[in-house]
DOTOR-305519 format. One record per residue: residue in one letter; y, x, z of N, C-alpha, C, O in turn. Coordinates in pm, 1 decimal. Atoms other than C-alpha are relative to their C-alpha. Example, Ala and Ser with C-alpha at 12.3 -4.5 7.8 and 13.67 -1.06 7.14 Angstrom:
residues 2
+------+----------+----------+----------+----------+----------+----------+----------+----------+----------+----------+----------+----------+
: resn :       ny :       nx :       nz :      cay :      cax :      caz :       cy :       cx :       cz :       oy :       ox :       oz :
+------+----------+----------+----------+----------+----------+----------+----------+----------+----------+----------+----------+----------+
:    A :   -119.0 :     89.0 :      0.0 :   -450.0 :   1230.0 :    780.0 :    120.0 :     90.0 :      0.0 :    118.1 :    193.6 :     66.5 :
:    S :   -119.0 :    -82.0 :     -6.0 :   -106.0 :   1367.0 :    714.0 :    109.0 :    -77.0 :     73.0 :    219.8 :    -26.1 :     89.9 :
+------+----------+----------+----------+----------+----------+----------+----------+----------+----------+----------+----------+----------+
end
This chain:
residues 90
+------+----------+----------+----------+----------+----------+----------+----------+----------+----------+----------+----------+----------+
: resn :       ny :       nx :       nz :      cay :      cax :      caz :       cy :       cx :       cz :       oy :       ox :       oz :
+------+----------+----------+----------+----------+----------+----------+----------+----------+----------+----------+----------+----------+
:    X :     68.7 :    136.3 :    -54.6 : -10371.5 :  10359.7 :  -9964.8 :    -72.9 :    -52.6 :   -115.5 :    -13.1 :    -66.6 :   -222.2 :
:    X :     50.2 :     63.3 :    121.6 : -10635.4 :  10209.1 : -10188.7 :     21.5 :   -145.7 :    -15.5 :     24.1 :   -212.9 :     87.6 :
:    X :    -27.4 :    132.4 :     48.0 : -10574.0 :   9884.5 : -10343.8 :   -121.4 :    -80.9 :     52.2 :   -236.0 :    -37.8 :     39.4 :
:    X :     88.6 :    122.6 :    -37.5 : -10759.3 :   9577.5 : -10202.4 :    -17.8 :    -79.3 :   -107.6 :     53.9 :    -65.0 :   -206.6 :
:    X :     46.7 :     70.2 :    116.6 : -10926.3 :   9329.8 : -10420.8 :     41.4 :   -156.1 :     21.9 :     69.2 :   -205.4 :    131.2 :
:    X :    -53.5 :    150.9 :    -10.2 : -10832.5 :   8958.7 : -10505.8 :    136.0 :    -29.2 :     45.2 :    238.4 :     32.7 :     16.6 :
:    X :   -125.6 :     33.5 :    -53.6 : -10585.7 :   8781.4 : -10323.9 :     55.8 :    119.9 :     85.7 :    176.8 :    142.5 :     88.9 :
:    X :    -54.4 :    -99.3 :   -111.7 : -10563.0 :   9073.7 : -10060.1 :     91.0 :     93.1 :    -91.0 :    198.5 :    137.1 :    -50.2 :
:    X :   -100.4 :   -108.8 :     55.2 : -10426.9 :   9304.5 : -10343.3 :    136.9 :    -71.9 :    -24.6 :    239.4 :     -4.0 :    -19.5 :
:    X :   -135.9 :     58.7 :     48.6 : -10147.6 :   9040.8 : -10442.9 :     66.5 :    -12.0 :    123.4 :    188.7 :     -6.2 :    109.2 :
:    X :    -61.2 :     -1.6 :   -135.9 : -10061.2 :   9014.3 : -10056.6 :     69.0 :    150.2 :     26.3 :    186.5 :    165.0 :     60.0 :
:    X :     -1.5 :   -119.6 :    -12.1 : -10079.3 :   9384.7 : -10038.5 :    146.2 :     82.7 :    -66.3 :    230.2 :    157.2 :    -15.7 :
:    X :   -107.9 :    -53.1 :     88.0 :  -9848.0 :   9458.2 : -10344.3 :    127.9 :    -74.6 :     45.2 :    226.9 :    -14.8 :     87.3 :
:    X :   -133.8 :    102.7 :    -27.1 :  -9594.5 :   9154.4 : -10282.6 :     37.8 :     32.4 :    115.1 :    160.6 :     40.6 :    114.0 :
:    X :    -78.7 :     -1.8 :    -91.4 :  -9537.8 :   9221.0 :  -9934.8 :     54.1 :    150.9 :      9.7 :    171.0 :    164.0 :     46.0 :
:    X :    -75.0 :   -127.5 :     26.2 :  -9481.2 :   9610.5 :  -9979.5 :    125.9 :      4.3 :    -81.4 :    225.2 :     65.7 :    -42.4 :
:    X :   -100.4 :     -6.8 :     84.8 :  -9260.1 :   9549.8 : -10269.5 :    122.8 :    -70.0 :     63.0 :    238.6 :    -29.0 :     55.4 :
:    X :   -120.2 :    103.4 :    -86.3 :  -9059.0 :   9265.7 : -10057.3 :     70.4 :     91.6 :    121.3 :    188.8 :     80.2 :    153.2 :
:    X :    -40.0 :    -64.1 :   -105.6 :  -9039.7 :   9510.6 :  -9771.2 :    121.0 :    125.5 :    -41.7 :    229.5 :    148.8 :     11.5 :
:    X :    -95.5 :   -112.8 :     30.0 :  -8896.8 :   9820.8 :  -9967.7 :    117.5 :    -42.0 :    -78.0 :    226.8 :      8.7 :    -52.9 :
:    X :   -127.8 :     50.6 :     47.2 :  -8667.8 :   9618.7 : -10207.4 :    114.3 :    -64.2 :     60.8 :    230.3 :    -66.8 :     19.8 :
:    X :   -108.2 :     65.2 :    -87.1 :  -8506.7 :   9426.1 :  -9931.9 :     47.6 :    117.9 :     72.1 :    170.3 :    122.0 :     80.9 :
:    X :    -60.6 :   -117.9 :    -56.7 :  -8456.2 :   9750.5 :  -9753.6 :     99.3 :     75.5 :    -97.2 :    207.6 :    115.4 :    -54.5 :
:    X :    -95.5 :    -67.8 :     84.3 :  -8290.4 :   9908.0 : -10033.7 :    107.7 :    -67.4 :    -46.0 :    211.7 :    -12.9 :    -83.0 :
:    X :   -100.6 :     78.2 :     45.8 :  -8101.7 :   9651.6 : -10124.6 :    102.6 :    -34.0 :     80.0 :    216.0 :    -44.2 :     33.1 :
:    X :    -81.8 :     35.2 :   -101.6 :  -7943.9 :   9560.0 :  -9809.9 :     67.4 :    138.9 :     53.5 :    175.9 :    132.3 :    111.4 :
:    X :    -55.7 :   -113.0 :    -31.5 :  -7882.2 :   9930.9 :  -9743.4 :    130.0 :     18.8 :    -99.5 :    240.3 :     62.5 :    -66.7 :
:    X :    -91.6 :    -12.8 :    133.7 :  -7696.8 :   9924.1 : -10088.7 :    151.7 :   -100.2 :     32.6 :    266.0 :    -55.2 :     40.4 :
:    X :    -86.4 :     85.0 :    -17.0 :  -7496.3 :   9611.1 : -10025.9 :     71.6 :     20.3 :    169.0 :    179.3 :    -34.5 :    192.5 :
:    X :    -51.9 :    -13.6 :   -140.9 :  -7428.6 :   9709.8 :  -9630.0 :     81.2 :    119.1 :    -34.5 :    180.0 :    122.6 :     38.8 :
:    X :    -83.2 :    -86.6 :      2.9 :  -7268.7 :  10037.4 :  -9770.3 :    131.3 :    -53.9 :    -58.2 :    228.2 :     17.2 :    -31.7 :
:    X :   -134.4 :     33.9 :     54.9 :  -6980.6 :   9853.0 :  -9948.2 :     67.9 :    -42.5 :    123.7 :     11.9 :    -81.0 :    226.4 :
:    X :   -103.9 :     14.1 :    -90.3 :  -6648.7 :   9810.3 :  -9760.5 :     -7.6 :   -178.2 :     28.9 :     -1.7 :   -275.9 :    -45.8 :
:    X :    -24.7 :    153.6 :    -67.0 :  -6648.5 :   9498.5 :  -9506.8 :   -139.6 :    -52.4 :     18.1 :   -154.9 :   -155.1 :     84.2 :
:    X :    140.3 :     55.7 :      4.2 :  -7035.5 :   9454.4 :  -9548.0 :    -86.9 :     80.7 :    109.9 :   -207.8 :     57.8 :    106.1 :
:    X :     73.9 :    -83.9 :   -105.8 :  -7158.3 :   9694.8 :  -9251.6 :    -97.0 :    -58.1 :     83.1 :   -178.4 :     11.7 :    143.5 :
:    X :     60.4 :     72.3 :    -97.3 :  -7313.2 :   9430.1 :  -9062.7 :   -140.3 :    -21.2 :    -60.7 :   -241.7 :    -31.6 :      8.4 :
:    X :    131.1 :      3.6 :     29.6 :  -7581.7 :   9398.2 :  -9327.4 :    -96.7 :    125.5 :     36.1 :   -216.9 :    102.7 :     49.7 :
:    X :     60.0 :   -112.3 :    -41.6 :  -7695.6 :   9749.5 :  -9236.0 :   -104.6 :    -24.8 :    131.5 :   -205.2 :     45.3 :    141.7 :
:    X :    102.3 :     49.5 :    -76.7 :  -7874.5 :   9582.1 :  -8939.4 :   -132.8 :    -31.5 :    -43.0 :   -238.3 :      5.1 :      8.8 :
:    X :    141.5 :     53.4 :     62.6 :  -8130.2 :   9419.1 :  -9154.0 :    -91.8 :    114.4 :    -13.4 :   -192.1 :    126.8 :     56.8 :
:    X :    113.7 :   -125.0 :     25.7 :  -8297.0 :   9748.0 :  -9291.0 :    -21.5 :     61.3 :    126.6 :   -132.6 :    109.6 :    148.6 :
:    X :     44.3 :    -69.7 :   -155.9 :  -8259.6 :   9885.4 :  -8908.5 :   -104.5 :    -81.7 :     46.0 :   -208.2 :    -23.4 :     77.8 :
:    X :     96.2 :     74.4 :    -54.5 :  -8455.4 :   9591.5 :  -8796.2 :   -118.1 :     11.0 :    -67.1 :   -222.4 :     23.0 :     -2.9 :
:    X :    141.8 :    -23.7 :     84.6 :  -8715.3 :   9623.8 :  -9082.0 :    -73.8 :    128.2 :     46.9 :   -190.9 :    130.7 :     84.8 :
:    X :     82.3 :   -138.9 :    -43.0 :  -8793.8 :   9988.7 :  -8999.2 :    -33.7 :      6.9 :    140.9 :   -141.9 :     59.2 :    168.0 :
:    X :     27.0 :     15.3 :   -118.2 :  -8771.4 :   9930.9 :  -8631.4 :   -125.7 :    -88.0 :     31.2 :   -203.4 :    -51.6 :    119.4 :
:    X :    107.8 :     78.3 :    -17.3 :  -9027.8 :   9640.6 :  -8659.1 :   -123.4 :     81.6 :    -55.5 :   -232.3 :     70.5 :      0.8 :
:    X :     97.7 :    -65.6 :     70.5 :  -9234.1 :   9863.1 :  -8886.1 :    -66.4 :     98.4 :    110.2 :   -186.3 :     98.1 :    137.9 :
:    X :     55.6 :    -85.5 :    -97.2 :  -9254.8 :  10134.3 :  -8618.0 :    -73.6 :    -65.6 :    121.4 :   -183.5 :    -31.8 :    165.2 :
:    X :     80.8 :     72.0 :   -104.4 :  -9340.0 :   9911.0 :  -8352.4 :   -128.1 :    -66.6 :    -34.1 :   -218.7 :    -70.6 :     49.1 :
:    X :    128.8 :     46.3 :     48.2 :  -9609.4 :   9744.7 :  -8554.3 :   -116.9 :    101.1 :    -26.6 :   -236.3 :     78.3 :     -7.1 :
:    X :    111.1 :   -107.6 :     -2.3 :  -9775.1 :  10083.5 :  -8632.4 :    -59.4 :     47.1 :    134.7 :   -172.7 :     88.8 :    158.7 :
:    X :     66.1 :    -42.8 :   -150.2 :  -9780.2 :  10153.3 :  -8255.3 :    -91.1 :   -112.8 :     30.0 :   -207.9 :    -82.5 :     54.5 :
:    X :     96.1 :    115.3 :    -23.8 :  -9939.2 :   9820.3 :  -8199.6 :   -136.2 :     18.8 :    -68.4 :   -245.5 :     10.6 :    -12.3 :
:    X :    141.8 :     -3.9 :     97.6 : -10194.0 :   9869.9 :  -8497.7 :    -94.0 :    123.0 :     73.8 :   -216.6 :    114.6 :     68.1 :
:    X :     66.1 :   -118.7 :    -68.1 : -10291.5 :  10219.5 :  -8290.3 :    -32.7 :    -62.4 :    131.4 :   -147.6 :    -41.5 :    170.4 :
:    X :     20.6 :     58.6 :   -144.2 : -10279.0 :  10036.8 :  -7949.4 :   -134.3 :    -64.4 :     10.7 :   -236.5 :    -43.0 :     75.9 :
:    X :     97.9 :    149.8 :    -12.9 : -10465.0 :   9719.3 :  -8031.1 :   -110.1 :     12.2 :   -113.0 :   -214.3 :    -52.1 :   -100.3 :
:    X :    132.0 :     29.4 :    105.1 : -10687.1 :   9781.0 :  -8356.6 :    -49.1 :    135.2 :    -37.3 :   -117.5 :    151.2 :   -138.4 :
:    X :     89.2 :   -130.6 :     35.0 : -10793.0 :  10142.3 :  -8351.9 :     35.7 :     88.7 :   -130.1 :    -34.8 :    171.4 :   -188.1 :
:    X :    -47.1 :    -98.3 :     98.3 : -10571.4 :  10283.9 :  -8609.4 :     51.8 :    128.0 :     28.5 :     78.2 :    155.3 :    145.6 :
:    X :    -25.2 :   -148.6 :    -31.3 : -10475.3 :  10645.9 :  -8642.3 :    149.2 :    -22.3 :     48.8 :    202.6 :   -128.4 :     16.5 :
:    X :   -131.3 :     12.5 :    -46.0 : -10123.5 :  10703.3 :  -8472.0 :     79.0 :     91.4 :   -103.7 :     53.6 :    208.0 :   -133.9 :
:    X :    -67.2 :    -46.5 :    116.0 :  -9876.3 :  10760.1 :  -8738.1 :     99.0 :     68.7 :     38.3 :    205.2 :     19.0 :      0.9 :
:    X :   -113.2 :    -67.3 :    -46.4 :  -9648.9 :  11029.2 :  -8569.7 :    127.2 :     -6.1 :    -89.7 :    237.3 :    -55.3 :    -65.1 :
:    X :   -128.4 :    -37.5 :    111.2 :  -9436.2 :  11119.8 :  -8873.4 :     55.5 :   -105.9 :    -47.2 :    177.0 :   -107.5 :    -66.8 :
:    X :    -53.2 :     97.3 :     74.2 :  -9414.5 :  10798.4 :  -9024.2 :     95.8 :    -88.3 :    122.5 :    205.8 :   -128.8 :     85.0 :
:    X :    -40.9 :     47.9 :   -122.2 :  -9309.5 :  10641.3 :  -8673.4 :    136.6 :     58.1 :     26.1 :    232.5 :    -16.0 :     47.9 :
:    X :   -117.1 :    -63.3 :    -36.8 :  -9044.9 :  10900.2 :  -8612.3 :    100.6 :     -9.6 :   -111.5 :    220.1 :    -27.8 :    -88.2 :
:    X :   -130.0 :     38.8 :     95.5 :  -8870.1 :  10865.9 :  -8956.5 :     32.2 :   -157.6 :     -8.0 :    139.8 :   -194.1 :    -55.5 :
:    X :    -56.9 :    148.2 :     10.1 :  -8864.9 :  10477.9 :  -8932.8 :     86.1 :    -10.0 :    126.8 :    182.1 :    -85.2 :    110.5 :
:    X :    -87.6 :      2.4 :    -87.7 :  -8699.8 :  10522.6 :  -8593.2 :    121.7 :     81.6 :    -18.0 :    231.7 :     46.5 :     24.7 :
:    X :   -118.1 :    -80.9 :     13.3 :  -8482.1 :  10794.8 :  -8688.6 :     85.7 :    -78.5 :   -107.1 :    198.7 :   -115.2 :    -75.0 :
:    X :    -95.2 :     88.1 :    108.0 :  -8345.2 :  10604.1 :  -9015.3 :     40.3 :   -124.9 :     65.4 :    154.3 :   -163.2 :     39.1 :
:    X :    -59.1 :    101.3 :    -59.4 :  -8322.3 :  10300.8 :  -8804.0 :    125.2 :     25.1 :    110.8 :    209.1 :    -61.8 :    134.5 :
:    X :    -95.9 :    -67.3 :   -101.1 :  -8102.2 :  10484.4 :  -8548.3 :    118.6 :     12.6 :   -105.0 :    219.0 :    -56.3 :    -86.7 :
:    X :   -112.4 :    -31.1 :     84.8 :  -7878.2 :  10606.8 :  -8839.1 :     43.6 :   -103.5 :    -58.0 :    166.3 :   -100.8 :    -68.1 :
:    X :    -41.1 :    102.4 :     59.7 :  -7849.9 :  10294.4 :  -9006.8 :    115.3 :   -101.2 :    116.9 :    227.0 :   -145.9 :     91.3 :
:    X :    -89.4 :     49.8 :   -105.9 :  -7728.6 :  10132.9 :  -8650.4 :    142.2 :     77.0 :      9.5 :    249.9 :     17.4 :      8.2 :
:    X :   -107.4 :   -104.2 :    -35.4 :  -7489.9 :  10421.8 :  -8598.0 :    104.9 :    -20.6 :   -121.5 :    225.1 :    -37.0 :   -100.6 :
:    X :    -66.0 :     42.3 :    120.0 :  -7371.5 :  10361.0 :  -8957.3 :    106.4 :   -120.6 :     -2.1 :    228.4 :   -125.9 :    -17.9 :
:    X :    -64.0 :    133.0 :    -19.2 :  -7301.9 :  10013.7 :  -8917.2 :    101.4 :    -16.1 :     96.3 :    202.1 :    -77.6 :     61.3 :
:    X :    -90.4 :    -25.4 :    -89.1 :  -7118.2 :  10068.6 :  -8611.8 :    139.1 :     61.8 :    -31.5 :    246.6 :      3.6 :    -17.3 :
:    X :   -124.6 :    -92.3 :     81.8 :  -6872.0 :  10342.1 :  -8767.6 :     44.1 :    -76.7 :    -90.5 :    166.2 :    -82.6 :    -76.0 :
:    X :    -35.3 :     43.1 :    113.8 :  -6829.4 :  10153.3 :  -9067.2 :     92.9 :   -137.5 :     50.9 :    207.9 :   -165.2 :     16.9 :
:    X :   -104.5 :    107.3 :    -60.2 :  -6717.6 :   9837.6 :  -8868.4 :    107.6 :     38.1 :     56.5 :    212.9 :    -23.0 :     38.0 :
:    X :   -114.0 :    -43.5 :    -83.5 :  -6505.2 :  10035.1 :  -8644.0 :    110.5 :     39.8 :   -100.9 :    229.2 :     42.0 :    -68.2 :
:    X :   -128.0 :    -58.2 :    118.1 :  -6300.5 :  10157.2 :  -8958.1 :     75.3 :   -111.3 :    -57.9 :    190.1 :   -107.9 :   -102.2 :
:    X :    -67.9 :    127.3 :     88.6 :  -6253.1 :   9800.6 :  -9096.9 :    114.1 :    -84.0 :     89.8 :    173.3 :   -179.9 :     40.3 :
+------+----------+----------+----------+----------+----------+----------+----------+----------+----------+----------+----------+----------+
end
């Protein structure tokens, strides 16, 4: 992905960093005992990213990112399943 210029570069880097840091942090915190509900946050982030990619394709002429969408949906499903199983153990 090429870096944009000016304020667009700040937005591009800031938003991507926020997305991935929040994703990773909530997975780590959600893996702790008694915190399984936190795993729904990264699941929602990944699910929303997959939906946004499909909308980008359908509405804005972007290439359909099959591999990325599949990975995001599979990871979201894994996180939801993990949250449910960890919550059942508590």
